[in-house]
C-alpha positions as a Python dict, from the first residue, in 0.01 Angstrom:
ca = {
    (1, 'M'): (0, 0, 0),
    (2, 'G'): (73, -317, -200),
    (3, 'D'): (-78, -571, 40),
    (4, 'L'): (-418, -736, -46),
    (5, 'R'): (-510, -795, 319),
    (6, 'A'): (-432, -424, 408),
    (7, 'L'): (-651, -304, 124),
    (8, 'N'): (-941, -534, 234),
    (9, 'E'): (-904, -399, 597),
    (10, 'L'): (-911, -51, 455),
    (11, 'L'): (-1240, -124, 281),
    (12, 'A'): (-1388, -312, 584),
    (13, 'N'): (-1325, -1, 797),
    (14, 'D'): (-1484, 242, 543),
    (15, 'P'): (-1865, 260, 604),
    (16, 'I'): (-1954, 298, 242),
    (17, 'A'): (-1736, 27, 105),
    (18, 'N'): (-1854, -193, 387),
    (19, 'H'): (-2214, -128, 306),
    (20, 'L'): (-2124, -218, -59),
    (21, 'G'): (-1955, -543, 53),
    (22, 'L'): (-1654, -460, -164),
    (23, 'K'): (-1363, -694, -146),
    (24, 'V'): (-1024, -671, -332),
    (25, 'L'): (-958, -987, -541),
    (26, 'E'): (-641, -890, -728),
    (27, 'L'): (-375, -627, -683),
    (28, 'S'): (-75, -523, -884),
    (29, 'E'): (94, -202, -979),
    (30, 'G'): (-156, 12, -1170),
    (31, 'K'): (-436, -252, -1152),
    (32, 'V'): (-696, -363, -889),
    (33, 'V'): (-986, -600, -921),
    (34, 'T'): (-1266, -589, -667),
    (35, 'E'): (-1585, -791, -617),
    (36, 'L'): (-1925, -632, -555),
    (37, 'P'): (-2177, -884, -421),
    (38, 'Y'): (-2544, -878, -532),
    (39, 'R'): (-2745, -749, -239),
    (40, 'E'): (-3108, -639, -250),
    (41, 'S'): (-3013, -328, -51),
    (42, 'L'): (-2803, -222, -342),
    (43, 'T'): (-3078, -262, -610),
    (44, 'R'): (-3333, -46, -779),
    (45, 'P'): (-3694, -154, -868),
    (46, 'G'): (-3654, -427, -1116),
    (47, 'G'): (-3375, -600, -941),
    (48, 'S'): (-3065, -452, -1113),
    (49, 'I'): (-2793, -289, -917),
    (50, 'H'): (-2846, 85, -865),
    (51, 'G'): (-2620, 302, -1082),
    (52, 'G'): (-2498, 500, -786),
    (53, 'M'): (-2386, 185, -617),
    (54, 'I'): (-2189, 91, -936),
    (55, 'C'): (-2038, 436, -945),
    (56, 'A'): (-1923, 406, -578),
    (57, 'A'): (-1765, 73, -645),
    (58, 'I'): (-1592, 215, -954),
    (59, 'D'): (-1472, 509, -745),
    (60, 'F'): (-1332, 295, -474),
    (61, 'T'): (-1169, 41, -715),
    (62, 'G'): (-1027, 312, -937),
    (63, 'G'): (-894, 495, -621),
    (64, 'L'): (-721, 179, -502),
    (65, 'A'): (-567, 145, -839),
    (66, 'V'): (-431, 492, -822),
    (67, 'L'): (-296, 417, -459),
    (68, 'T'): (-74, 148, -622),
    (69, 'V'): (113, 419, -815),
    (70, 'N'): (67, 721, -584),
    (71, 'D'): (404, 857, -454),
    (72, 'K'): (240, 1155, -279),
    (73, 'D'): (47, 1169, 55),
    (74, 'D'): (-318, 1148, -65),
    (75, 'Q'): (-544, 1150, -364),
    (76, 'V'): (-901, 1269, -451),
    (77, 'T'): (-1133, 1190, -736),
    (78, 'A'): (-1140, 1480, -984),
    (79, 'E'): (-1367, 1340, -1249),
    (80, 'L'): (-1558, 1013, -1311),
    (81, 'K'): (-1760, 935, -1614),
    (82, 'V'): (-1951, 602, -1642),
    (83, 'N'): (-2135, 452, -1930),
    (84, 'F'): (-2400, 195, -1832),
    (85, 'L'): (-2421, -74, -2094),
    (86, 'E'): (-2635, -341, -1955),
    (87, 'P'): (-2834, -373, -1636),
    (88, 'L'): (-2630, -555, -1376),
    (89, 'R'): (-2844, -828, -1229),
    (90, 'E'): (-2630, -1137, -1189),
    (91, 'G'): (-2370, -1108, -919),
    (92, 'P'): (-2117, -1110, -777),
    (93, 'F'): (-1980, -835, -1004),
    (94, 'R'): (-1614, -768, -1088),
    (95, 'V'): (-1472, -423, -1113),
    (96, 'V'): (-1142, -411, -1294),
    (97, 'A'): (-957, -72, -1273),
    (98, 'T'): (-642, -6, -1471),
    (99, 'V'): (-422, 303, -1454),
    (100, 'I'): (-395, 437, -1812),
    (101, 'R'): (-158, 733, -1746),
    (102, 'K'): (16, 875, -1442),
    (103, 'G'): (133, 1230, -1463),
    (104, 'R'): (288, 1447, -1187),
    (105, 'T'): (-42, 1542, -1032),
    (106, 'L'): (-312, 1355, -1233),
    (107, 'V'): (-380, 989, -1285),
    (108, 'V'): (-624, 856, -1538),
    (109, 'V'): (-797, 521, -1481),
    (110, 'E'): (-1018, 299, -1693),
    (111, 'A'): (-1266, 77, -1503),
    (112, 'R'): (-1489, -200, -1638),
    (113, 'V'): (-1767, -382, -1450),
    (114, 'Y'): (-1856, -748, -1541),
    (115, 'D'): (-2145, -960, -1414),
    (116, 'S'): (-2099, -1322, -1298),
    (117, 'R'): (-2126, -1443, -1668),
    (118, 'N'): (-1837, -1203, -1760),
    (119, 'R'): (-2073, -969, -1954),
    (120, 'L'): (-1958, -603, -1959),
    (121, 'G'): (-2223, -392, -1781),
    (122, 'A'): (-2047, -57, -1736),
    (123, 'I'): (-1723, 111, -1845),
    (124, 'A'): (-1579, 425, -1683),
    (125, 'L'): (-1301, 670, -1722),
    (126, 'G'): (-1186, 864, -1422),
    (127, 'T'): (-912, 1112, -1320),
    (128, 'W'): (-765, 1135, -969),
    (129, 'F'): (-572, 1437, -833),
    (130, 'L'): (-256, 1346, -637),
    (131, 'I'): (-203, 1563, -319),
}
């Protein structure tokens, strides 16, 4: 699954990713960059993107990064920890997910979320189980 167009089609056909408006911008082995648009439907009172929407974007982007190194049939998120550093108000937002370590059955990914002015708004560490 190393084709940018194929990954964007995958996201477009997923109801949650479609609701988020997530698009793949960059793709390489062990790294994926997605874009999350600013939409009022994704915000909380006060105008910042809801933390759950950020988590979902991180989960999708991290999962796509894992997909670039997965030599098995499937994968599931085993753990995801997110630290919110700043409210994310100025979009579009970039989610950058990088594989840190791939083992036999587990893959660890770091993800960072930036606003349109390149300010770091969230950082995450996740583990995916290969099945």
